[in-house]
TIGUBA-200060 format. One record per residue (C-alpha): residue number from 1; residue in three letters; x, y, z. Coordinates in steps of 0.5 Angstrom, whole numbers, plus 2048, in hexadecimal, padded with zeros to 3 digits. Layout:
<recs>
rec seq NUM; type ala; x X; y Y; z Z
...
</recs>
This chain:
<recs>
rec seq 1; type unk; x 800; y 800; z 800
rec seq 2; type unk; x 802; y 807; z 7FF
rec seq 3; type unk; x 803; y 80A; z 805
rec seq 4; type unk; x 809; y 80F; z 804
rec seq 5; type unk; x 808; y 814; z 7FE
rec seq 6; type unk; x 80C; y 819; z 7FB
rec seq 7; type unk; x 80A; y 81E; z 7F6
rec seq 8; type unk; x 80E; y 823; z 7F2
rec seq 9; type unk; x 80B; y 82A; z 7F2
rec seq 10; type unk; x 80E; y 82E; z 7EC
rec seq 11; type unk; x 80F; y 835; z 7ED
rec seq 12; type unk; x 810; y 837; z 7E6
rec seq 13; type unk; x 80A; y 833; z 7E3
rec seq 14; type unk; x 802; y 833; z 7E5
rec seq 15; type unk; x 802; y 82F; z 7EC
rec seq 16; type unk; x 7FA; y 82E; z 7EC
rec seq 17; type unk; x 7FA; y 827; z 7E9
rec seq 18; type unk; x 7FF; y 824; z 7EE
rec seq 19; type unk; x 7FC; y 827; z 7F4
rec seq 20; type unk; x 7F5; y 825; z 7F2
rec seq 21; type unk; x 7F8; y 81E; z 7F0
rec seq 22; type unk; x 7FC; y 81C; z 7F5
rec seq 23; type unk; x 7F8; y 81F; z 7FB
rec seq 24; type unk; x 7F2; y 81B; z 7F9
rec seq 25; type unk; x 7F6; y 815; z 7F8
rec seq 26; type unk; x 7F9; y 816; z 7FF
rec seq 27; type unk; x 7F2; y 817; z 802
rec seq 28; type unk; x 7F0; y 811; z 7FF
rec seq 29; type unk; x 7F5; y 80C; z 801
rec seq 30; type unk; x 7F6; y 810; z 808
rec seq 31; type unk; x 7FD; y 811; z 806
rec seq 32; type unk; x 802; y 816; z 808
rec seq 33; type unk; x 804; y 81B; z 803
rec seq 34; type unk; x 80B; y 81E; z 802
rec seq 35; type unk; x 80B; y 824; z 7FE
rec seq 36; type unk; x 811; y 827; z 7FB
rec seq 37; type unk; x 812; y 82D; z 7F7
rec seq 38; type unk; x 819; y 82F; z 7F4
rec seq 39; type unk; x 81B; y 837; z 7F3
rec seq 40; type unk; x 821; y 837; z 7EE
rec seq 41; type unk; x 827; y 83A; z 7EF
rec seq 42; type unk; x 82A; y 83D; z 7E9
rec seq 43; type unk; x 831; y 839; z 7E7
rec seq 44; type unk; x 834; y 840; z 7E6
rec seq 45; type unk; x 833; y 842; z 7ED
rec seq 46; type unk; x 839; y 840; z 7F0
rec seq 47; type unk; x 83D; y 843; z 7EA
rec seq 48; type unk; x 83A; y 84A; z 7EB
rec seq 49; type unk; x 840; y 84D; z 7EF
rec seq 50; type unk; x 847; y 84B; z 7F1
rec seq 51; type unk; x 849; y 849; z 7F7
rec seq 52; type unk; x 847; y 844; z 7FC
rec seq 53; type unk; x 843; y 849; z 801
rec seq 54; type unk; x 83F; y 84D; z 7FC
rec seq 55; type unk; x 83E; y 846; z 7F8
rec seq 56; type unk; x 83B; y 843; z 7FE
rec seq 57; type unk; x 836; y 849; z 800
rec seq 58; type unk; x 834; y 84A; z 7F9
rec seq 59; type unk; x 832; y 842; z 7F8
rec seq 60; type unk; x 82E; y 842; z 7FF
rec seq 61; type unk; x 82A; y 848; z 7FC
rec seq 62; type unk; x 828; y 844; z 7F6
rec seq 63; type unk; x 827; y 83E; z 7FA
rec seq 64; type unk; x 822; y 842; z 7FF
rec seq 65; type unk; x 81F; y 845; z 7F9
rec seq 66; type unk; x 81E; y 83D; z 7F7
rec seq 67; type unk; x 81B; y 83B; z 7FD
rec seq 68; type unk; x 816; y 840; z 7FD
rec seq 69; type unk; x 814; y 83E; z 7F6
rec seq 70; type unk; x 813; y 837; z 7F9
rec seq 71; type unk; x 80F; y 839; z 7FF
rec seq 72; type unk; x 80A; y 83D; z 7FA
rec seq 73; type unk; x 809; y 837; z 7F7
rec seq 74; type unk; x 808; y 833; z 7FD
rec seq 75; type unk; x 803; y 838; z 800
rec seq 76; type unk; x 7FE; y 836; z 7FB
rec seq 77; type unk; x 7FF; y 82F; z 7FC
rec seq 78; type unk; x 7FF; y 830; z 804
rec seq 79; type unk; x 7F8; y 833; z 804
rec seq 80; type unk; x 7F5; y 82E; z 800
rec seq 81; type unk; x 7F8; y 828; z 804
rec seq 82; type unk; x 7F6; y 82B; z 80A
rec seq 83; type unk; x 7EE; y 82C; z 807
rec seq 84; type unk; x 7EF; y 824; z 806
rec seq 85; type unk; x 7F1; y 822; z 80D
rec seq 86; type unk; x 7F7; y 81E; z 80A
rec seq 87; type unk; x 7FE; y 81D; z 80E
rec seq 88; type unk; x 803; y 821; z 80A
rec seq 89; type unk; x 80A; y 824; z 80A
rec seq 90; type unk; x 80C; y 82A; z 806
rec seq 91; type unk; x 814; y 82A; z 803
rec seq 92; type unk; x 816; y 831; z 800
rec seq 93; type unk; x 81D; y 830; z 7FD
rec seq 94; type unk; x 821; y 835; z 7FA
rec seq 95; type unk; x 827; y 832; z 7F6
rec seq 96; type unk; x 82A; y 832; z 7EF
rec seq 97; type unk; x 827; y 82D; z 7EA
rec seq 98; type unk; x 82C; y 828; z 7EA
rec seq 99; type unk; x 82C; y 827; z 7F1
rec seq 100; type unk; x 824; y 828; z 7F2
rec seq 101; type unk; x 823; y 822; z 7ED
rec seq 102; type unk; x 828; y 81E; z 7F1
rec seq 103; type unk; x 825; y 820; z 7F8
rec seq 104; type unk; x 81E; y 81E; z 7F5
rec seq 105; type unk; x 820; y 817; z 7F3
rec seq 106; type unk; x 823; y 815; z 7FA
rec seq 107; type unk; x 81C; y 818; z 7FD
rec seq 108; type unk; x 818; y 814; z 7F8
rec seq 109; type unk; x 81C; y 80D; z 7FB
rec seq 110; type unk; x 819; y 80D; z 801
rec seq 111; type unk; x 811; y 80E; z 7FF
rec seq 112; type unk; x 80C; y 809; z 7FC
rec seq 113; type unk; x 80A; y 80D; z 7F6
rec seq 114; type unk; x 80D; y 813; z 7F3
rec seq 115; type unk; x 808; y 818; z 7EF
rec seq 116; type unk; x 80A; y 81D; z 7EA
rec seq 117; type unk; x 808; y 821; z 7E4
rec seq 118; type unk; x 808; y 81F; z 7DD
rec seq 119; type unk; x 80E; y 823; z 7DA
rec seq 120; type unk; x 80C; y 828; z 7D5
rec seq 121; type unk; x 811; y 829; z 7CF
rec seq 122; type unk; x 80D; y 830; z 7CD
rec seq 123; type unk; x 80F; y 833; z 7D4
rec seq 124; type unk; x 817; y 834; z 7D5
rec seq 125; type unk; x 817; y 832; z 7DC
rec seq 126; type unk; x 81C; y 82F; z 7E1
rec seq 127; type unk; x 816; y 82C; z 7E4
rec seq 128; type unk; x 816; y 828; z 7DD
rec seq 129; type unk; x 81C; y 824; z 7E0
rec seq 130; type unk; x 819; y 822; z 7E6
rec seq 131; type unk; x 814; y 81C; z 7E4
rec seq 132; type unk; x 819; y 818; z 7E0
rec seq 133; type unk; x 81F; y 818; z 7E5
rec seq 134; type unk; x 81A; y 816; z 7EB
rec seq 135; type unk; x 818; y 810; z 7E6
rec seq 136; type unk; x 81F; y 80E; z 7E6
rec seq 137; type unk; x 821; y 80F; z 7ED
rec seq 138; type unk; x 81B; y 80E; z 7F1
rec seq 139; type unk; x 81C; y 806; z 7F1
rec seq 140; type unk; x 815; y 806; z 7F1
rec seq 141; type unk; x 80E; y 808; z 7EE
rec seq 142; type unk; x 80D; y 80F; z 7EB
rec seq 143; type unk; x 806; y 811; z 7E9
rec seq 144; type unk; x 806; y 816; z 7E4
rec seq 145; type unk; x 800; y 81B; z 7E3
rec seq 146; type unk; x 7FE; y 81E; z 7DD
rec seq 147; type unk; x 7FF; y 826; z 7DD
rec seq 148; type unk; x 7F8; y 826; z 7DA
rec seq 149; type unk; x 7F5; y 822; z 7E0
rec seq 150; type unk; x 7F0; y 825; z 7E5
rec seq 151; type unk; x 7EC; y 822; z 7EB
rec seq 152; type unk; x 7EC; y 81D; z 7EF
rec seq 153; type unk; x 7F1; y 816; z 7EE
rec seq 154; type unk; x 7ED; y 810; z 7EC
rec seq 155; type unk; x 7F0; y 809; z 7E9
rec seq 156; type unk; x 7EA; y 805; z 7E9
rec seq 157; type unk; x 7EB; y 803; z 7E2
rec seq 158; type unk; x 7F3; y 801; z 7E1
rec seq 159; type unk; x 7F7; y 7FE; z 7DB
rec seq 160; type unk; x 7FD; y 7FB; z 7DC
rec seq 161; type unk; x 802; y 7FC; z 7D6
rec seq 162; type unk; x 805; y 7F5; z 7D5
rec seq 163; type unk; x 80B; y 7F3; z 7D1
rec seq 164; type unk; x 80E; y 7ED; z 7D6
rec seq 165; type unk; x 814; y 7F2; z 7D8
rec seq 166; type unk; x 817; y 7F3; z 7DF
rec seq 167; type unk; x 815; y 7FA; z 7DF
rec seq 168; type unk; x 80E; y 7F8; z 7DD
rec seq 169; type unk; x 80E; y 7F3; z 7E3
rec seq 170; type unk; x 811; y 7F8; z 7E8
rec seq 171; type unk; x 80C; y 7FD; z 7E6
rec seq 172; type unk; x 806; y 7F8; z 7E7
rec seq 173; type unk; x 808; y 7F6; z 7ED
rec seq 174; type unk; x 80A; y 7FD; z 7EF
rec seq 175; type unk; x 802; y 7FE; z 7ED
rec seq 176; type unk; x 7FF; y 7F9; z 7F2
rec seq 177; type unk; x 7FC; y 7FE; z 7F7
rec seq 178; type unk; x 7F8; y 801; z 7F1
rec seq 179; type unk; x 7F7; y 7FA; z 7ED
rec seq 180; type unk; x 7F3; y 7F7; z 7F4
rec seq 181; type unk; x 7EE; y 7FD; z 7F4
rec seq 182; type unk; x 7ED; y 7FD; z 7EC
rec seq 183; type unk; x 7E6; y 7FB; z 7EA
rec seq 184; type unk; x 7E9; y 7F9; z 7E3
rec seq 185; type unk; x 7F0; y 7F8; z 7E1
rec seq 186; type unk; x 7F2; y 7F7; z 7D9
rec seq 187; type unk; x 7F8; y 7F4; z 7D7
rec seq 188; type unk; x 7FA; y 7F7; z 7D1
rec seq 189; type unk; x 800; y 7F4; z 7CD
rec seq 190; type unk; x 802; y 7F6; z 7C6
rec seq 191; type unk; x 806; y 7F1; z 7C1
rec seq 192; type unk; x 806; y 7EC; z 7C6
rec seq 193; type unk; x 807; y 7E6; z 7C1
rec seq 194; type unk; x 80D; y 7EA; z 7BF
rec seq 195; type unk; x 810; y 7ED; z 7C5
rec seq 196; type unk; x 80D; y 7E9; z 7CC
rec seq 197; type unk; x 810; y 7E2; z 7CD
rec seq 198; type unk; x 80B; y 7DD; z 7D0
rec seq 199; type unk; x 80E; y 7DC; z 7D7
rec seq 200; type unk; x 80C; y 7E4; z 7D8
rec seq 201; type unk; x 806; y 7E4; z 7D3
rec seq 202; type unk; x 7FF; y 7E8; z 7D4
rec seq 203; type unk; x 7FC; y 7E1; z 7D6
rec seq 204; type unk; x 801; y 7E0; z 7DC
rec seq 205; type unk; x 800; y 7E6; z 7DE
rec seq 206; type unk; x 7F9; y 7E6; z 7DE
rec seq 207; type unk; x 7FA; y 7DF; z 7E2
rec seq 208; type unk; x 7FE; y 7E2; z 7E7
rec seq 209; type unk; x 7FA; y 7E8; z 7E9
rec seq 210; type unk; x 7F4; y 7E3; z 7E9
rec seq 211; type unk; x 7F8; y 7E0; z 7EF
rec seq 212; type unk; x 7F8; y 7E6; z 7F2
rec seq 213; type unk; x 7F0; y 7E7; z 7F2
rec seq 214; type unk; x 7F0; y 7EC; z 7EC
rec seq 215; type unk; x 7EC; y 7EB; z 7E6
rec seq 216; type unk; x 7EF; y 7EE; z 7DF
rec seq 217; type unk; x 7EE; y 7EE; z 7D8
rec seq 218; type unk; x 7F3; y 7EE; z 7D2
rec seq 219; type unk; x 7F3; y 7F3; z 7CC
rec seq 220; type unk; x 7F8; y 7F1; z 7C7
rec seq 221; type unk; x 7FA; y 7F6; z 7C1
rec seq 222; type unk; x 7FF; y 7F7; z 7BC
rec seq 223; type unk; x 803; y 7FD; z 7BA
rec seq 224; type unk; x 809; y 800; z 7B7
rec seq 225; type unk; x 80E; y 801; z 7BC
rec seq 226; type unk; x 80D; y 809; z 7BB
rec seq 227; type unk; x 806; y 808; z 7BC
rec seq 228; type unk; x 806; y 804; z 7C3
rec seq 229; type unk; x 805; y 80A; z 7C7
rec seq 230; type unk; x 7FF; y 80D; z 7C3
rec seq 231; type unk; x 7FC; y 806; z 7C3
rec seq 232; type unk; x 7FC; y 805; z 7CB
rec seq 233; type unk; x 7FA; y 80D; z 7CC
rec seq 234; type unk; x 7F4; y 80B; z 7C7
rec seq 235; type unk; x 7F2; y 805; z 7CA
rec seq 236; type unk; x 7F2; y 808; z 7D1
rec seq 237; type unk; x 7ED; y 80D; z 7CE
rec seq 238; type unk; x 7E9; y 808; z 7CB
rec seq 239; type unk; x 7E9; y 804; z 7D2
rec seq 240; type unk; x 7E8; y 80A; z 7D6
rec seq 241; type unk; x 7EE; y 808; z 7DA
rec seq 242; type unk; x 7F0; y 80C; z 7E0
rec seq 243; type unk; x 7F7; y 80A; z 7E1
rec seq 244; type unk; x 7FC; y 806; z 7DD
rec seq 245; type unk; x 802; y 802; z 7E0
rec seq 246; type unk; x 808; y 801; z 7DC
rec seq 247; type unk; x 810; y 801; z 7DC
rec seq 248; type unk; x 814; y 807; z 7DC
rec seq 249; type unk; x 819; y 805; z 7D7
rec seq 250; type unk; x 820; y 809; z 7D6
rec seq 251; type unk; x 827; y 809; z 7D8
rec seq 252; type unk; x 82D; y 80D; z 7DA
rec seq 253; type unk; x 833; y 80F; z 7D6
rec seq 254; type unk; x 838; y 814; z 7D9
rec seq 255; type unk; x 833; y 816; z 7DF
rec seq 256; type unk; x 82F; y 818; z 7D9
rec seq 257; type unk; x 827; y 815; z 7D9
rec seq 258; type unk; x 824; y 812; z 7D3
rec seq 259; type unk; x 81D; y 810; z 7D3
rec seq 260; type unk; x 81B; y 80A; z 7CE
rec seq 261; type unk; x 817; y 80C; z 7C8
rec seq 262; type unk; x 810; y 80A; z 7CB
rec seq 263; type unk; x 811; y 80C; z 7D2
rec seq 264; type unk; x 814; y 813; z 7CF
rec seq 265; type unk; x 80D; y 813; z 7CB
rec seq 266; type unk; x 809; y 812; z 7D0
rec seq 267; type unk; x 80B; y 817; z 7D4
rec seq 268; type unk; x 80B; y 81C; z 7CF
rec seq 269; type unk; x 804; y 81B; z 7CD
rec seq 270; type unk; x 800; y 817; z 7D3
rec seq 271; type unk; x 7F9; y 818; z 7D4
rec seq 272; type unk; x 7F8; y 813; z 7D9
rec seq 273; type unk; x 7FB; y 812; z 7E0
rec seq 274; type unk; x 801; y 80E; z 7DF
rec seq 275; type unk; x 805; y 80A; z 7E5
rec seq 276; type unk; x 80C; y 808; z 7E2
rec seq 277; type unk; x 812; y 804; z 7E6
rec seq 278; type unk; x 819; y 804; z 7E4
</recs>
């Protein structure tokens, strides 16, 4: 069960989707919610003036201003959380971007679930880098809320995006608290005949979930590789799904993060709540 949840509240992007989604989810699960916001210190702040003391003074002024921006974002969250009567803690941070994503990743490791806002490529914001970084660093499930999301969280109809991989299995297990409460579970497989070994077939997945008391049905589709993500979202719309569960693919190269093609496309165009695990 998710009892200790982390939510990232952006300081440079709309905050209503993650505030509404995280508070309603925490209330429904009777969970504690840690809200963290980061005001970003300009990386050039330490180079404005020469001399150790002068540099330290300028940097501290920048950091204090950054913390104030974080506190302003969290003030909105705090008001909503108090009204909802949930258990919560606010964590305002002021840090340079590189340090901030590391801190957030570390915080996520000691939470059952992390909640983030879908990145928006149309907005040049440092907050766009945080969701993917938390996915790589958390070591657990990350719930992505579309930036078009509004209203209360619900996950009555769930789709499991299944390709038989380790990451898909990890995401399926990480989503157990949601699956246990679902009214309908749809197993979604694309190009299963070509891509999924028999031992981890959708039939065996359905049998495994059935032994956990979960009823499922399976939808098998075919699609070109470039069409996998839009095919999944189209099915999610047709099935009126509230939540998709999928592995979060990608790797690190010289400390740079590279998302897999389907994962990247999903983050760019998601229209439904999506839980990913890496």
